[in-house]
PATOR-275566 format. One line per 3 residues: their letters; for each residue y, z, x of N, C-alpha, C. Coordinates in steps of 0.1 Angstrom, whole numbers. Atoms other than C-alpha are relative to their C-alpha. Example, Ala and Ser with C-alpha at 12.3 -4.5 7.8 and 13.67 -1.06 7.14 Angstrom:
% PATOR-275566
as = -12,0,9,-45,78,123,12,0,9 | -11,0,-9,-11,71,137,11,8,-8
% end
This chain:
% PATOR-275566
mtp = 16,2,2,-1754,301,-1652,-4,8,11 | 9,-6,-12,-1778,325,-1632,-8,-8,5 | 9,9,-7,-1798,312,-1606,-13,-4,-8
cwr = 11,0,9,-1829,317,-1627,2,-12,-12 | -3,11,10,-1814,295,-1656,1,-13,8 | -2,13,-4,-1802,270,-1634,-13,-6,8
nya = 14,6,-6,-1836,265,-1616,-8,-7,-14 | 8,5,12,-1853,262,-1651,6,-16,-4 | -8,13,2,-1825,233,-1660,-5,-11,9
iil = 2,12,-8,-1833,214,-1630,-13,-5,0 | 15,3,0,-1870,215,-1632,-1,-7,-15 | 2,8,14,-1867,205,-1671,8,-16,4
vii = -6,15,-2,-1845,173,-1656,-10,-6,8 | 10,6,-6,-1873,167,-1632,-12,-6,-6 | 10,6,11,-1899,168,-1658,4,-11,-9
afa = -4,10,9,-1877,144,-1680,-2,-13,9 | 2,12,-11,-1877,120,-1649,-16,-5,1 | 15,4,-1,-1915,121,-1647,-5,-6,-13
ftg = 7,7,13,-1921,113,-1683,10,-13,-3 | -6,13,1,-1896,84,-1681,-2,-10,10 | 7,9,-11,-1913,69,-1650,8,-1,11
ivp = -8,0,-15,-1885,77,-1623,-11,8,10 | 9,-5,-11,-1912,101,-1605,-15,-4,-6 | 13,5,5,-1945,85,-1608,-10,11,0
gag = 10,-11,1,-1973,108,-1623,7,10,-4 | -6,-10,5,-1958,130,-1646,-9,13,1 | 7,-12,-4,-1966,166,-1638,-7,3,11
tat = 8,-2,-14,-1980,161,-1605,10,3,10 | -7,-6,-8,-1955,179,-1586,-4,6,13 | 7,-5,-8,-1981,192,-1566,-8,-12,12
stn = 6,11,-11,-1991,157,-1548,6,1,11 | -4,-1,-15,-1986,150,-1513,13,-9,1 | -16,6,-3,-1952,139,-1500,-3,-18,5
taq = 3,15,-3,-1969,106,-1486,-3,-9,-13 | 1,7,12,-1981,95,-1519,9,-3,-7 | -13,1,9,-1949,102,-1537,9,-14,8
sdi = -10,10,-5,-1931,78,-1510,-6,-14,-3 | 8,16,0,-1957,49,-1514,1,-4,-15 | 1,6,15,-1954,46,-1553,12,-4,-4
vkt = -14,7,4,-1926,24,-1568,5,6,-10 | -7,-7,11,-1901,39,-1590,1,-12,-12 | -4,11,11,-1898,19,-1625,14,0,-1
apt = -17,1,1,-1865,2,-1633,7,8,-12 | -7,-6,11,-1843,24,-1654,5,-9,-11 | -8,7,12,-1828,12,-1687,15,-2,5
ver = -15,-1,-2,-1791,4,-1690,4,13,-3 | -6,-14,3,-1786,37,-1707,-3,11,9 | 6,-9,-10,-1807,53,-1685,7,1,14
raa = -7,0,-10,-1787,40,-1655,15,4,1 | -11,-6,1,-1757,48,-1669,1,15,2 | 2,-15,-2,-1767,84,-1672,-1,6,14
maq = 4,-2,-15,-1781,85,-1638,13,-2,9 | -12,2,-9,-1748,70,-1624,7,12,-1 | -9,-10,3,-1730,98,-1638,-3,15,5
tri = 4,-15,-5,-1751,128,-1625,-11,-5,10 | 6,0,-12,-1765,124,-1592,-6,13,8 | 7,-12,-6,-1788,151,-1579,-1,1,14
pve = 4,-2,-13,-1785,161,-1543,-13,2,2 | 13,-1,-4,-1819,155,-1526,-4,16,5 | 4,-15,-1,-1817,191,-1512,0,8,-12
avr = 2,-7,11,-1812,205,-1545,-13,-2,-8 | 10,4,9,-1839,187,-1563,-12,6,8 | 15,-4,-7,-1866,194,-1533,1,16,-1
eta = 1,-16,1,-1855,231,-1533,-4,6,-11 | 5,-5,13,-1857,235,-1571,-13,0,-2 | 11,2,5,-1888,219,-1574,-12,10,8
lsg = 7,-10,-7,-1904,241,-1547,2,16,-2 | -1,-13,4,-1889,271,-1560,-8,4,-13 | 9,-4,13,-1910,268,-1592,-12,5,5
ygq = 12,-2,-5,-1938,274,-1569,-1,12,9 | -2,-14,-8,-1925,308,-1554,4,-4,13 | -5,1,-11,-1909,293,-1526,15,4,2
sde = -14,-5,-3,-1877,300,-1508,10,-6,-7 | -11,4,10,-1844,297,-1528,11,-5,11 | -12,1,-9,-1825,291,-1495,0,-19,-2
vtq = -4,14,0,-1811,254,-1495,5,-4,13 | -2,5,-11,-1809,234,-1463,7,-12,-3 | -9,13,0,-1780,206,-1463,-3,-8,12
ntf = 1,13,-11,-1787,173,-1445,13,-6,3 | -11,7,-3,-1757,156,-1429,1,-14,-2 | 1,14,4,-1749,122,-1441,3,-7,12
dqt = -3,10,-13,-1750,95,-1412,8,-13,-7 | -10,11,2,-1720,73,-1417,0,-13,9 | -3,12,-8,-1731,46,-1394,2,-12,-6
pit = 1,12,8,-1719,12,-1403,-10,-9,-1 | 11,9,0,-1738,-14,-1414,7,-14,5 | -5,14,-5,-1735,-50,-1396,-5,-8,-6
qtd = 6,12,9,-1739,-83,-1414,6,-12,11 | -5,14,-6,-1739,-119,-1397,-5,-11,-11 | 5,10,12,-1742,-150,-1416,-12,-6,1
dnv = 13,6,1,-1774,-165,-1405,-11,11,0 | 14,-11,3,-1794,-131,-1404,7,14,0 | -6,-13,4,-1781,-101,-1421,-8,9,2
svs = 9,-10,1,-1798,-68,-1413,8,12,4 | -4,-12,-3,-1793,-32,-1407,5,0,17 | -2,1,-12,-1777,-26,-1373,-10,8,9
sds = 10,-3,-8,-1795,-13,-1343,3,17,-2 | -1,-14,4,-1779,23,-1352,0,3,-14 | 2,1,16,-1792,21,-1388,-3,14,-4
pqs = 0,-12,6,-1794,50,-1411,-15,6,2 | 13,-5,0,-1822,75,-1403,-4,11,-8 | 2,-12,10,-1819,102,-1430,0,-5,-13
aga = -3,4,14,-1821,101,-1466,15,-1,-6 | -13,-1,2,-1787,111,-1469,8,-12,4 | -9,13,-8,-1773,82,-1447,-3,-11,-9
yla = 2,12,10,-1794,57,-1470,10,1,-13 | -8,1,12,-1778,71,-1499,14,-2,0 | -15,5,-4,-1742,67,-1485,-1,-13,1
afr = -2,16,-3,-1751,32,-1475,-4,-9,-12 | 3,5,14,-1766,24,-1511,13,1,-7 | -12,-1,7,-1733,39,-1527,9,-6,4
rle = -9,5,-5,-1713,22,-1506,3,-17,-7 | -1,15,6,-1724,-12,-1522,0,1,-16 | -4,-2,15,-1717,2,-1558,12,-12,-3
qnn = -7,8,7,-1696,-22,-1580,2,-14,10 | -1,14,-9,-1704,-53,-1557,0,-10,-10 | 1,10,8,-1696,-86,-1574,-13,-5,0
ayt = 13,4,2,-1728,-97,-1564,-11,2,-9 | 10,-8,8,-1749,-72,-1581,5,-1,-16 | -5,2,13,-1725,-76,-1612,-5,-12,-6
sys = 2,14,8,-1733,-112,-1616,-17,-1,0 | 12,-1,2,-1769,-107,-1608,-6,13,-1 | 2,-14,3,-1781,-76,-1624,-12,6,5
efe = 13,-5,-5,-1814,-74,-1611,1,7,14 | -3,-7,-13,-1800,-64,-1576,9,14,-4 | -8,-12,2,-1779,-37,-1592,-12,11,-3
vir = 11,-7,2,-1812,-24,-1607,-6,5,13 | 5,-3,-10,-1826,-25,-1573,7,14,8 | -9,-11,-4,-1796,-5,-1559,-3,14,-6
sqa = 0,-13,7,-1799,21,-1586,-12,5,4 | 10,-7,-3,-1835,27,-1581,-1,5,15 | -1,-4,-14,-1828,30,-1541,6,13,1
vfa = -6,-16,0,-1803,58,-1549,-8,11,-3 | 10,-12,7,-1828,77,-1569,-13,2,8 | 12,-2,-10,-1856,70,-1544,3,7,12
vqi = -4,-9,-14,-1839,86,-1516,4,14,-3 | -4,-14,4,-1830,117,-1536,-12,7,-4 | 11,-5,5,-1864,125,-1548,-13,2,11
gdf = 12,-1,-6,-1895,139,-1527,6,0,16 | -4,-1,-15,-1896,140,-1489,3,-14,6 | -3,13,-4,-1881,112,-1469,-9,-4,13
taa = 12,5,-11,-1913,100,-1449,5,-15,6 | -2,12,-10,-1915,74,-1424,-2,-13,-9 | 3,10,11,-1930,51,-1449,12,-6,-10
eqa = -11,2,7,-1900,56,-1473,11,-4,7 | -10,5,-8,-1876,50,-1445,-2,-15,3 | 5,15,-2,-1893,16,-1436,4,-9,-15
rmr = -3,6,13,-1891,7,-1474,14,-2,-2 | -14,2,0,-1856,16,-1477,8,-8,11 | -2,7,-8,-1847,-1,-1446,2,-15,-5
lvl = 2,13,2,-1859,-34,-1461,8,-4,-13 | -10,0,15,-1840,-27,-1497,12,-3,6 | -14,-1,-3,-1808,-23,-1476,0,-13,3
dll = -1,14,-6,-1814,-55,-1457,0,-10,-12 | -1,6,12,-1822,-72,-1492,14,0,-7 | -12,0,7,-1791,-60,-1508,12,-7,9
qtf = -13,3,-12,-1769,-68,-1477,-2,-17,-2 | 1,14,-4,-1782,-104,-1472,3,-8,-14 | -4,7,11,-1778,-113,-1510,13,1,-3
ata = -16,-3,2,-1741,-98,-1511,4,-13,10 | -5,8,-10,-1736,-122,-1480,-1,-16,-6 | 3,13,5,-1752,-153,-1499,11,-1,-11
ydr = -9,1,10,-1729,-146,-1529,10,-1,4 | -13,2,-5,-1699,-144,-1510,3,-14,5 | -1,14,-6,-1705,-176,-1492,-1,-11,-10
qqa = 2,6,11,-1714,-192,-1524,15,-1,-10 | -13,1,4,-1682,-182,-1540,12,-4,7 | -9,8,-8,-1664,-194,-1511,0,-16,2
gey = 1,14,-2,-1675,-229,-1516,-11,-1,15 | 8,5,-11,-1699,-226,-1484,-13,0,-3 | 13,1,7,-1729,-236,-1502,-12,-1,10
eaa = 13,-1,-10,-1752,-244,-1471,-2,13,7 | 5,-12,-3,-1745,-210,-1456,-4,10,-11 | 7,-7,12,-1752,-196,-1489,-12,-2,-1
ira = 15,5,2,-1785,-213,-1491,-7,8,11 | 7,-5,-11,-1793,-201,-1456,0,18,1 | -1,-15,2,-1784,-164,-1464,-11,5,-13
aen = 11,-2,11,-1804,-167,-1496,-15,-1,3 | 15,2,-8,-1835,-178,-1477,-2,11,9 | 2,-13,-7,-1830,-147,-1454,-4,11,-10
ttv = 2,-8,13,-1830,-127,-1488,-16,-2,-3 | 12,1,5,-1862,-143,-1496,-11,4,12 | 11,-7,-12,-1880,-135,-1462,1,16,-1
vge = 0,-16,0,-1868,-98,-1465,-10,3,-12 | 10,-6,12,-1884,-97,-1500,-15,-3,2 | 13,1,-5,-1915,-111,-1486,-6,12,7
klr = 2,-10,-8,-1916,-85,-1461,-3,14,-10 | -1,-15,8,-1908,-57,-1488,-13,-2,-10 | 12,2,7,-1935,-73,-1511,-13,2,6
sta = 10,-5,-9,-1961,-65,-1483,1,13,5 | 0,-14,0,-1950,-31,-1480,-2,11,-10 | 3,-7,9,-1964,-2,-1498,11,4,-9
ggg = -11,-6,8,-1941,7,-1528,13,-11,2 | -11,10,0,-1919,-26,-1521,-3,-11,-12 | 3,13,9,-1934,-50,-1548,11,0,-11
qya = -8,0,14,-1914,-41,-1577,15,-6,5 | -15,3,-5,-1880,-45,-1557,-2,-14,5 | -1,13,-3,-1892,-78,-1544,-1,-9,-13
ala = 2,7,13,-1901,-88,-1579,14,-3,-6 | -13,0,8,-1868,-80,-1595,10,-10,12 | -7,10,-7,-1852,-99,-1563,-3,-11,-3
gvs = 4,13,3,-1872,-127,-1569,7,-10,-13 | -5,2,12,-1860,-132,-1605,18,-7,5 | -15,5,-3,-1822,-134,-1592,2,-9,10
idr = 0,10,-13,-1827,-153,-1559,-4,-16,-7 | 2,12,5,-1843,-180,-1582,12,-6,-9 | -12,4,10,-1812,-180,-1606,10,-5,9
fya = -13,2,-9,-1789,-178,-1576,-1,-14,6 | 3,13,-6,-1808,-211,-1561,4,-10,-11 | -2,10,9,-1804,-228,-1594,17,-2,-5
dtg = -14,-1,1,-1767,-219,-1598,6,-6,11 | -5,8,-13,-1760,-230,-1562,-2,-15,-2 | 5,15,3,-1779,-264,-1570,11,-7,-9
qel = -6,8,9,-1758,-270,-1599,16,-1,5 | -11,1,-7,-1725,-262,-1581,1,-10,9 | -1,10,-11,-1734,-287,-1553,0,-12,-9
qsr = 0,14,7,-1744,-314,-1578,15,-5,-6 | -13,1,5,-1710,-309,-1594,12,-4,12 | -11,3,-10,-1690,-311,-1562,-7,-14,4
aet = 5,14,-4,-1712,-344,-1554,8,-11,-10 | -8,9,8,-1694,-360,-1583,14,-1,3 | -16,1,-3,-1660,-352,-1573,3,-5,13
vsa = -4,5,-13,-1661,-364,-1535,-1,-16,1 | 3,13,2,-1657,-399,-1529,-6,-5,15 | 6,1,-12,-1669,-396,-1491,-16,-3,-2
tet = 17,1,5,-1704,-411,-1495,-10,12,10 | 9,-11,-6,-1718,-391,-1465,1,14,-5 | -1,-15,7,-1705,-358,-1478,-8,1,-14
rik = 9,-1,16,-1718,-368,-1515,-15,2,4 | 16,-1,-5,-1754,-374,-1496,-2,13,5 | 2,-13,-5,-1751,-341,-1478,-1,10,-12
ale = 0,-10,12,-1742,-323,-1511,-11,-2,-9 | 11,1,8,-1769,-337,-1529,-14,2,5 | 10,-7,-7,-1794,-329,-1504,-3,14,1
daa = -3,-14,1,-1782,-295,-1504,-4,5,-13 | 3,-2,14,-1784,-295,-1542,-15,0,-2 | 14,1,1,-1819,-306,-1540,-8,10,9
ray = 7,-13,-9,-1830,-279,-1513,0,13,-12 | 0,-13,9,-1816,-253,-1539,-8,1,-12 | 10,0,13,-1834,-267,-1570,-16,0,6
qra = 16,-2,-3,-1867,-267,-1548,-2,13,3 | 4,-12,0,-1863,-232,-1538,1,10,-14 | 2,-6,13,-1855,-224,-1575,-12,-2,-7
gst = 13,4,8,-1887,-240,-1588,4,-10,-9 | -1,10,12,-1869,-267,-1607,-3,-11,6 | 8,14,-5,-1891,-296,-1597,4,-13,-6
ery = -6,13,6,-1877,-320,-1624,13,-4,7 | -10,5,-6,-1842,-317,-1611,0,-6,15 | 2,4,-13,-1853,-317,-1574,-4,-15,0
aqi = 5,16,-1,-1872,-350,-1580,12,-11,-3 | -11,10,4,-1841,-366,-1599,9,0,11 | -11,1,-11,-1818,-356,-1571,-5,-7,10
lir = 6,7,-11,-1841,-371,-1545,1,-12,-3 | -1,15,2,-1843,-403,-1561,14,-3,0 | -16,1,-2,-1806,-403,-1564,5,-1,14
vdr = -6,-1,-13,-1799,-394,-1527,-7,-15,6 | 6,12,-6,-1827,-424,-1518,9,-13,-1 | -9,14,2,-1805,-450,-1535,12,0,5
lkq = -14,2,-6,-1772,-439,-1523,-2,-1,14 | 1,2,-16,-1787,-439,-1488,-1,-12,4 | 2,14,-3,-1801,-473,-1491,13,-9,-3
tfq = -12,4,1,-1767,-485,-1504,10,2,9 | -9,0,-8,-1749,-469,-1479,-1,-6,15 | 5,5,-11,-1770,-480,-1450,3,-16,0
rdr = -4,16,-1,-1766,-518,-1461,14,-2,3 | -13,0,1,-1731,-514,-1464,4,0,17 | -4,-2,-12,-1726,-497,-1431,-7,-13,11
del = 5,9,-12,-1750,-525,-1411,10,-14,-4 | -10,12,2,-1725,-552,-1429,11,3,7 | -12,-2,-9,-1697,-534,-1414,-1,-3,13
nas = 3,1,-12,-1712,-532,-1382,0,-13,5 | 1,15,-3,-1720,-569,-1382,13,-7,0 | -15,2,2,-1684,-577,-1393,8,3,10
vas = -10,-5,-11,-1667,-557,-1367,-4,-7,13 | 4,5,-13,-1689,-571,-1340,2,-14,2 | -3,18,-2,-1683,-608,-1348,16,1,1
aqt = -12,-1,-2,-1645,-599,-1350,4,3,15 | -1,-6,-15,-1647,-581,-1317,-4,-13,10 | 7,12,-8,-1666,-612,-1302,12,-10,1
fis = -8,10,-1,-1640,-634,-1311,12,3,8 | -13,-8,-6,-1610,-610,-1299,-3,-2,16 | 0,0,-15,-1625,-609,-1264,-2,-17,3
acs = -3,15,-3,-1631,-647,-1263,12,-7,1 | -12,6,2,-1598,-655,-1273,10,8,10 | -10,-8,-9,-1582,-641,-1241,15,-5,3
ncd = -11,7,-1,-1555,-664,-1239,7,-3,-14 | -6,3,14,-1542,-659,-1274,15,8,-1 | -11,-11,1,-1512,-637,-1263,12,-9,-7
gag = -10,9,3,-1487,-666,-1269,-3,-14,-3 | 2,13,6,-1484,-699,-1287,0,-12,14 | -2,9,-12,-1476,-717,-1254,-11,3,11
tai = 12,-5,-5,-1504,-698,-1236,-13,-7,-5 | 10,7,6,-1528,-710,-1260,-3,-14,-2 | -2,14,-2,-1518,-746,-1261,-5,-4,17
say = 2,2,-12,-1518,-747,-1224,-16,2,3 | 15,-3,-4,-1555,-731,-1222,-9,-10,-8 | 9,8,8,-1571,-747,-1250,4,-18,-8
gag = -5,13,3,-1550,-778,-1258,-4,-4,-17 | 4,4,15,-1563,-796,-1291,-8,11,-5 | 9,-8,6,-1589,-769,-1292,5,14,-5
vfe = -6,-11,6,-1564,-744,-1307,-3,0,-16 | 3,2,14,-1573,-759,-1341,-16,10,-2 | 17,-6,-2,-1610,-746,-1335,2,12,1
qyr = -3,-15,-1,-1597,-714,-1322,7,6,-14 | -7,-3,14,-1575,-710,-1354,-10,2,-10 | 14,-4,11,-1607,-713,-1378,-8,10,4
sat = 6,-11,-2,-1624,-690,-1358,6,13,0 | -7,-11,2,-1596,-665,-1360,-1,4,-14 | 0,-1,14,-1593,-670,-1397,-16,9,-5
eav = 10,-7,7,-1629,-660,-1402,-4,13,7 | 3,-12,-7,-1627,-631,-1376,10,10,-9 | -12,-9,7,-1595,-617,-1398,-11,2,-13
dda = 9,-3,13,-1620,-622,-1430,-11,11,3 | 12,-11,-2,-1649,-601,-1413,7,13,2 | -8,-11,-2,-1623,-575,-1402,4,8,-15
dqa = -5,-4,13,-1610,-574,-1439,-9,9,-8 | 13,-1,7,-1644,-572,-1453,-5,15,5 | 3,-15,-7,-1654,-541,-1427,13,11,-4
tei = -11,-11,4,-1621,-524,-1437,-1,4,-14 | 3,-5,11,-1630,-525,-1472,-11,8,-3 | 11,-10,2,-1664,-510,-1470,4,14,7
aek = -3,-11,-7,-1650,-484,-1445,8,8,-11 | -8,-7,12,-1624,-474,-1473,-9,3,-12 | 7,-3,14,-1647,-475,-1501,-10,10,3
hem = 10,-10,-5,-1674,-450,-1483,11,13,7 | -9,-8,-7,-1643,-432,-1468,-6,5,14 | 5,-4,-14,-1657,-434,-1432,11,-2,9
ter = -13,-1,-7,-1627,-420,-1416,-4,0,16 | 4,2,-13,-1644,-421,-1382,-3,-13,5 | 1,14,-3,-1649,-456,-1382,15,-9,-5
let = -12,8,6,-1618,-468,-1402,10,-2,9 | -11,2,-7,-1594,-464,-1374,-6,-12,9 | 3,10,-7,-1615,-487,-1351,0,-14,-7
vqs = -1,12,8,-1619,-512,-1380,14,-6,-1 | -15,4,0,-1582,-513,-1385,4,-6,12 | -1,5,-12,-1577,-518,-1351,-3,-15,3
tqs = 5,16,-3,-1599,-550,-1349,7,-7,-9 | -9,9,9,-1582,-562,-1380,12,-3,4 | -13,6,-7,-1550,-561,-1363,1,-9,9
aaa = 1,10,-12,-1559,-576,-1332,-6,-14,-4 | 4,15,5,-1577,-605,-1350,12,-7,-9 | -11,6,6,-1547,-611,-1372,10,-3,8
qrr = -9,4,-10,-1523,-611,-1343,-4,-13,7 | 5,14,-6,-1544,-638,-1327,-1,-12,-10 | -1,9,8,-1546,-656,-1359,14,-4,-2
dtl = -16,6,2,-1507,-658,-1363,2,-8,12 | -2,7,-14,-1505,-668,-1325,-5,-16,0 | 7,13,6,-1529,-696,-1333,6,-10,-8
ava = -7,9,11,-1512,-707,-1363,12,-7,6 | -14,6,-7,-1478,-712,-1344,-5,-10,10 | 4,9,-8,-1496,-729,-1317,-7,-12,-7
stt = 7,12,8,-1515,-751,-1341,13,-8,-5 | -11,8,6,-1482,-760,-1361,8,-7,11 | -7,4,-11,-1464,-765,-1326,-9,-12,6
lil = 9,12,-5,-1492,-790,-1315,2,-11,-11 | 1,9,11,-1491,-808,-1348,14,-6,-1 | -14,6,0,-1452,-812,-1346,0,-8,12
gys = 1,7,-12,-1458,-824,-1312,-5,-13,0 | 8,13,5,-1484,-850,-1323,8,-8,-5 | -9,9,11,-1460,-861,-1351,10,-4,7
tit = -11,2,-6,-1430,-865,-1328,-4,-12,11 | 6,11,-10,-1450,-886,-1303,-4,-13,-8 | 4,12,6,-1466,-906,-1329,11,-8,-7
gii = -13,5,6,-1432,-911,-1346,6,-9,10 | -5,8,-11,-1420,-923,-1314,-3,-15,3 | 9,11,-3,-1447,-948,-1308,1,-8,-11
igi = 0,10,14,-1446,-961,-1344,15,-6,-1 | -12,4,2,-1406,-963,-1339,2,-13,8 | -2,10,-8,-1409,-984,-1309,-8,-13,-2
igw = 7,11,5,-1436,-1007,-1324,7,-7,-12 | -8,4,9,-1417,-1010,-1353,13,-9,3 | -10,8,-6,-1388,-1022,-1332,-3,-13,4
rva = 4,12,-6,-1405,-1046,-1313,-5,-11,-11 | 1,12,11,-1419,-1062,-1345,10,-4,-9 | -13,8,5,-1385,-1065,-1359,6,-10,9
lwq = -4,9,-9,-1373,-1082,-1328,-8,-16,0 | 8,15,3,-1402,-1108,-1331,3,-5,-12 | -3,7,13,-1396,-1112,-1367,14,-8,0
rdm = -12,7,-2,-1358,-1120,-1360,-2,-14,10 | 2,13,-9,-1369,-1144,-1331,-7,-11,-8 | 4,10,8,-1392,-1162,-1356,7,-4,-8
taa = -9,4,11,-1368,-1164,-1382,12,-9,5 | -10,9,-5,-1341,-1179,-1359,-7,-13,6 | 5,14,-4,-1366,-1203,-1344,-3,-8,-12
trg = 5,7,13,-1379,-1215,-1378,12,-5,-5 | -11,4,6,-1342,-1219,-1387,6,-11,8 | -1,10,-8,-1335,-1240,-1356,-6,-12,-1
dsl = 12,12,3,-1365,-1263,-1360,8,-8,-13 | -4,6,12,-1351,-1271,-1397,16,-8,4 | -15,5,-4,-1315,-1280,-1384,-4,-12,10
llg = 5,13,-9,-1331,-1304,-1357,-8,-9,-7 | 8,8,10,-1355,-1318,-1382,9,-9,-9 | -11,7,10,-1324,-1327,-1407,9,-11,8
aml = -10,8,-8,-1305,-1342,-1379,-6,-14,4 | 6,10,-3,-1333,-1364,-1370,-2,-9,-11 | 0,8,14,-1337,-1377,-1407,12,-6,-1
rg = -12,8,2,-1301,-1386,-1410,4,-11,11 | -1,10,-10,-1302,-1404,-1377,7,-7,1
% end
């Protein structure tokens, strides 16, 4: 194909783009470069995106061909692509300090984001990326266009990070990254020509928040640790609120409030039970052995044994609460208290039994002595009575 026919063909492509809305203002090739950079390109359809993805027109060729139609030079000046890497962080994802400066550099950055799973799942961001690819290839790359493309790149990167965190189950980090995306979107909305990008991003982000909220709600149903469930539900409520799902947001808040009340009540009961058991353990300092307890408390070991039984019951109740809510940070302390109270109860039980046996033995001896003395007295009485009868009979026989 001769240069003349090639120029005509490319001019026809540009005119086709103008009529389809890719280049605003059909037939206005003579408009100023600043005006072109500040106009938002309309979103291509699926068919057009496929076609555009197959044929990418270098910015230099498009620019040179457009100028050649008005008698400009046919000489093409090639730009060197800046391959500066893009840096990302979890909490604030943005273009690095060595960010792209040229149209070619931004084109390379946008193309590196192609086939990203985040944009496949949330297609509005793929539309944004496609629009950005064409935006940097058409017209002069002015300072206004560079500022807009910097925000668009930030928008794409922060959302990709949010999606990756969501897929990894790091939902709190995903919400934070999505909030960063929203902040970038608001900046883009207030930038000339950035409103359409922000509008498309807003649709996807709302859906992303709703999906994340549903994932968190489902996760809350599977965990048994109450504190973890409360945190998951709070994050779900936060996500639903960002998504604008006011009804789900209100339902989750009610559930969180009830769960918190129950958890606080049980936790207060656990603290009171543990405190009561530990008070007994501290007071029963002479409960290391049965003999020591008997020497220290005497008959008071029976009262100490009753207190030990109550302490063990309190510790058992605290253990049940800790296990019910999976309070792992408290369970070790509660179980230690339960073990100490049970050990003292067993010691006091032995001491009480020993004391009872001692009392029984002493009482038995006393009763035995008394019985023996009664038996002797009864024998003497019987003998005396028998002797008196013999004397009386002798006297009567006289």
